[in-house]
matplotlib code that plots the C-alpha trace (Angstrom):
import matplotlib.pyplot as plt

x = [-115.0, -118.2, -120.0, -118.4, -116.5, -113.1, -113.4, -110.4, -106.7, -103.4, -100.0, -96.6, -94.0, -90.9, -90.1, -86.6, -85.0, -86.6, -89.4, -92.1, -93.2, -95.6, -98.1, -97.3, -99.8, -98.5, -101.9, -101.2, -98.3, -97.4, -95.5, -93.5, -91.4, -91.9, -90.6, -93.7, -93.3, -96.9, -100.5, -103.2, -107.0, -108.2, -111.2, -111.7, -108.8, -107.2, -104.1, -105.9, -109.6, -110.2, -109.3, -111.7, -111.5, -114.1, -114.4, -114.3, -115.4, -112.5, -114.9, -115.2, -111.4, -111.3, -114.0, -112.4, -108.9, -109.9, -107.8, -108.8, -108.5, -105.6, -103.8, -104.2, -103.0, -100.0, -99.0, -99.4, -97.2, -94.5, -94.6, -94.3, -91.4, -89.4, -86.8, -87.4, -84.0, -84.5, -84.5, -87.7, -87.2, -90.8, -93.5, -95.3, -98.6, -100.5, -99.5, -100.3, -103.8, -104.4, -103.6, -105.8, -108.7, -108.2, -108.2, -111.4, -113.1, -112.3, -113.8, -117.2, -120.0]
y = [-18.2, -16.2, -19.3, -21.6, -23.6, -22.7, -22.9, -24.5, -23.8, -25.6, -24.5, -25.3, -25.4, -27.2, -28.1, -27.7, -30.4, -30.4, -28.1, -30.6, -33.4, -36.3, -37.6, -40.9, -42.8, -41.0, -39.5, -35.8, -33.7, -30.4, -27.9, -25.4, -24.0, -23.9, -22.1, -21.1, -21.3, -20.7, -20.4, -21.4, -21.4, -24.7, -26.8, -30.5, -31.9, -29.4, -30.4, -29.6, -30.3, -28.0, -24.9, -22.5, -19.7, -16.9, -13.6, -10.7, -7.2, -4.8, -2.0, -3.6, -3.7, 0.0, 0.9, -1.0, 0.4, 3.9, 3.5, 3.9, 1.2, 3.0, 3.3, -0.4, -1.3, 1.1, -0.4, -4.0, -3.2, -1.6, -4.6, -6.9, -4.9, -4.7, -7.4, -9.4, -8.3, -4.6, -2.2, -0.3, 3.5, 4.3, 2.8, -0.2, 1.6, -1.7, -2.7, 0.7, 0.7, -2.9, -1.7, 1.3, -0.9, -3.2, -0.2, 1.2, -2.2, -2.3, 1.2, 1.1, 2.5]
z = [-50.7, -50.7, -52.2, -49.6, -52.1, -50.7, -46.9, -45.3, -44.8, -45.4, -44.1, -45.4, -42.7, -41.5, -37.9, -36.6, -34.6, -31.1, -32.2, -31.6, -29.3, -29.5, -27.0, -25.3, -27.6, -30.7, -31.6, -30.9, -32.0, -30.3, -32.4, -30.3, -33.1, -36.9, -40.0, -41.9, -45.7, -47.0, -46.0, -48.5, -48.6, -50.1, -50.8, -50.6, -48.6, -46.1, -44.3, -41.1, -40.9, -37.9, -39.9, -41.6, -44.0, -44.6, -46.4, -44.1, -45.0, -45.7, -44.7, -41.2, -40.9, -41.9, -39.5, -36.6, -37.2, -38.3, -41.4, -45.1, -47.6, -49.2, -45.8, -45.1, -48.6, -48.1, -44.7, -46.0, -49.1, -46.9, -44.6, -47.6, -49.0, -45.8, -45.2, -42.0, -40.6, -41.4, -38.4, -38.3, -38.9, -38.0, -35.7, -37.2, -38.1, -38.4, -34.9, -33.5, -35.1, -33.8, -30.2, -30.6, -31.7, -28.7, -26.4, -28.0, -27.7, -24.0, -23.3, -21.5, -23.7]

ax = plt.figure().add_subplot(projection="3d")
ax.plot(x, y, z, "-o")
ax.set_aspect("equal")
plt.show()
């Protein structure tokens, strides 16, 4: 990705019955509901040409959220390990940090 060789995205999803609609001329599809199966960074022939992929600095994420690399890795691992239907027994730390970042960004300097 840093060299620009891999620079696009493809998504694997299914659309449930009634989850989409087409324009009158059939040239545009609107997706209102999908089941996402996978997200891939690709090169050459992306499924959607309007997508882009880029390397972002983990240090910038840490600075913006106020979290260390280890804290971010820990939260991501816990999110990955938690079944979708599990009831949260603690606040979602990643979401709390995101909201904190948004509030800090809105503060006047």
